[in-house]
N, C-alpha and C positions, 0 to 999 in steps of 0.2 A: 194444583196440589190441595189448596184449601177447600175447594168445592167438592172434589171427587177422589183425591189421592191419585190423580192421573188415571182413573178408571172410567171407562165409557159406560156409565151406569144407566140401566133401563128403569130406574126408579129414583125417588128422592122426595123431598118435602113438597106436599101438594102435587103439582104436575111437573116438577123439575126433573130434567133428564140430562144425560150426557156428561162430558168432561167439565163443562162450566155450570152444570145444573141450571140450564136455561129453561124457560117456561113457554110452552106454546101459547098459553093464555096471555102472556106479556108481549107477544109479537115477535118472538125469536125464531119462529118458523114452525113447520109441522114436526111431529115427533120424529119422523124419518130424517128430516133435515138436521134436526138438533143432534141426532145420534150419529151423524156423519162428522168425524173429528175434524176434517179439513174445513168443511162448511161452517161448523160451529166456531172454529178458531177464527176464520175470516170474519164471521159476524161479530165476535168479541172485539177484534182489532178495529173494525170499522166503527163500532160504537165508541171505542176508546178514542179514536181520532176526532170525534165530535166533542170531547170533553175539553173545555177551555184550558189552555196551558198544560195539556196532558204531558208534554215532553219534559217539563220542569217540575212537575208534582212528584212528591215521594211515590214510589211504586204502590205502596199500600193505599194511599189516598186515591190515586188514579183508579186502581182496581175497584175500590168501593163505589166510586162514582158511576162506574159501569154496572156493577153487579147489584148495588143497593142491598147489601146483605143485612140481615138482622144481627149479625155478629161481626162488625167491621174490624174489630181488633185481631181477628184470627188470621188476617192476611200477613201480618208482620212476622209471624213465627216461621213462615216458609220463604221469606224474601231472600235471605242469604243463600239457602240451598238452591233456589230457583236461579239466582244470578250465577252461581257457580256452575250449574248445569248448562246454562246458555253459553258461558265462556268456554267450558270444556268441549262443547259440541261444535262451536263455530269460532275458534280462535282467530283465524285469518279474517273472516268476515267481520267480526266485531271490531278488530283493530283497524281495518280499512274504513269502517263507518264512523270512527270516533271523531277525527278532525279533518276529514278530506272534503273535497268540493261537492261530493254527492249528498252530504248531510251538513250543509253549512251552518255555522253558528249564527245566532242573532247578530244583526249589524252592529249594535252597540258593543256586544261582546267581542266580536272580531276586531273592532276599532281599538280595543284596549290592548291588543296583542301586536307584536312586530309584524310587518308585512311578510307573508310567506311562512308564518309560524307553523312549525310542525314538530311532532315528537320524533325523536331519533328512531331509526330502524332498530328493532329488537326490544323496544319498550314493552314490558309485560302488558297483556290485554287489560288486566284488572287496574293497573295504574292508569292506562288510557281512559278507561271508563270512569274512574274516580275523578280524574282531571276534568273530563268533559262535564260531568255533573257539577263539579265545583264552579267551573266557568259560567255555567248557566245561572248561578246565583249572583253574579256580578251586579253591583248597583243596588242590591237590596240592603235595607238598614240593619246595622248592628244592633243587637239587643242582648245585654248581659243576662245569661241564664236561659236564653231562647234555645229551643231544641233543633232548630233548622229543618223542621219537617215540612214546612210550606212557606219558604222565605218570601214568596211573592204575594202572599195572602193579605198582607196588611195587618195581620194579627201579631202583636209583638212577641207573644210566647212561642210563635212558630218561626220566628226569624232567627238569625244565626249569631252566635258568638264565635270566638276563634276555634275553640275545641269542638263545638257541635258541628261547625262547618267541616272540619276534618273527619269527624265521626260519620256524618251522613254521606259525605263523598265516598268514603271507602265502603260504607254499608251498601251504597248503590252498586258497588263492584263485588258484593258478596263477602266482604271482609268486616268482621265485627271488631271494633276498637272500643276502648273504654271512653268515658265521657269527658274527663277533665285533663288539662295540661299536666297536672300532678301525677296522673297515672299514664297518660299517653307517652310521657317522656321515657317510660320503660318498655314501650311496645317495640317489637321488631329487633333489629340489630343496629349498633352505633355506626355512624358515618364520621370518619375522623376529622374532616375539615371541608371547607367549601369547595376545594379543588376536586373532591371525590363525590360531589353531589350528583344525583341522577333525578330525572323527573319523577315526581311522586314522593320524594323524600320529605319528611317532616322536619322543619327547622324550628328550634326552640330558642326564644329569647326569655328573659326573666318574666314569667307570668303570661307568656304569649306563644302561639304556634302558628305556622303557616305552611303551605304546601309549595314545594319547589316545582316550577313548571319547566325549567330549562331556559335557555336563552337569557340567563341572568335575571329571571323574574320569579317573584314569590306571590302567591295568591293567598289572601288572608282576610279575616274580619277584624278590623283594627280596634275600635273602641266606641263608646257611646258618642253619638253625633256624627259618626262616619258610616261608610257603607263597605260592603264586600268589594275588594279591589285588588289590583296587582300593584306591586312595588318593586323597585330595583333591589337586587340582592346587595349591591355595593352602593354606598359604604355602610349603611345603617345596620343591615342584618348581619353582616360579617363582624362589625365592630361590637355588636351586642350579643354575639353568638354564645349560647350556653352549650348546646349539643344539637345533633341531628340524628334522626332514626329512619331506617328503611324497613317498611312493613311488608313489602313484596320483594322477593328475591328471585 
C-alpha cells in the first residue's frame, strides 16, 4: 500500500518498479521479475525473513528494514488497514496460525503458559493476533512512557508500559486504541465481572491495565523494575478490579 497503492507500477523513483517499488539496480531482479507480483512478493518476504527478530518487530519497523525507504514514517498510516485486509481474506488461516504447533511460540514464552494452553474455539481472529503479539513481548523490561514499538531493542523509549502494551498488541491486529489507561477504560463495551471474561478483554485496576488470556491468566507490563509477564487472575486482579472492557465483539 505504501509503496504503490497496491498497483503494479511500471514506473517509480529512479528505477523502482512494481508493487513494492523494488529496484533492479539494488539486486531485486530484472524488470520483468519485479513486475511479476508473485515473484516480487516472494522476494520481499524472503528479505524480511533475514531481518533479525522480524517476527517480534513492529510491522512498520520490519518493513522499513527491508525497503530502506527515504520516508519510513509512511508505513504506519496503512498498518491498520493492511492488517484488517489480511484478517478478512484469511480468517481461518490466521486463527490456526496464532497459537498452534505449526507456528510455535519461543520456548521461554511457551514456558510461561500452562501446558497445552490454547484459545477457545470461536475466539475472534483479531483477538488471537493481539494476544500472540503481546505474548512475544514477555520478558522485556517495563518502561513508564515507553511506546512499546520495539520492546526487544534495549531502547527504553521503545519498551512497554501497561497501556502501550495493550495499544500495540491490538494495533498489530488492525485495531486502533488510545494510549493511556485513562482513555482505554472507555474503549469497547463493559464486561460485568470476572465470570464473564473472554480472552482479549482488558482488565483495569487502579492506574493499570492488562490483557486477559483465558485459563485464569492476565498478561501485563507491571511497573518499573519488572518485565512484561503473566499473572494469575485470582486473587489480586479480582480483588483490585475496577472494570473490564471488550474491544472486539
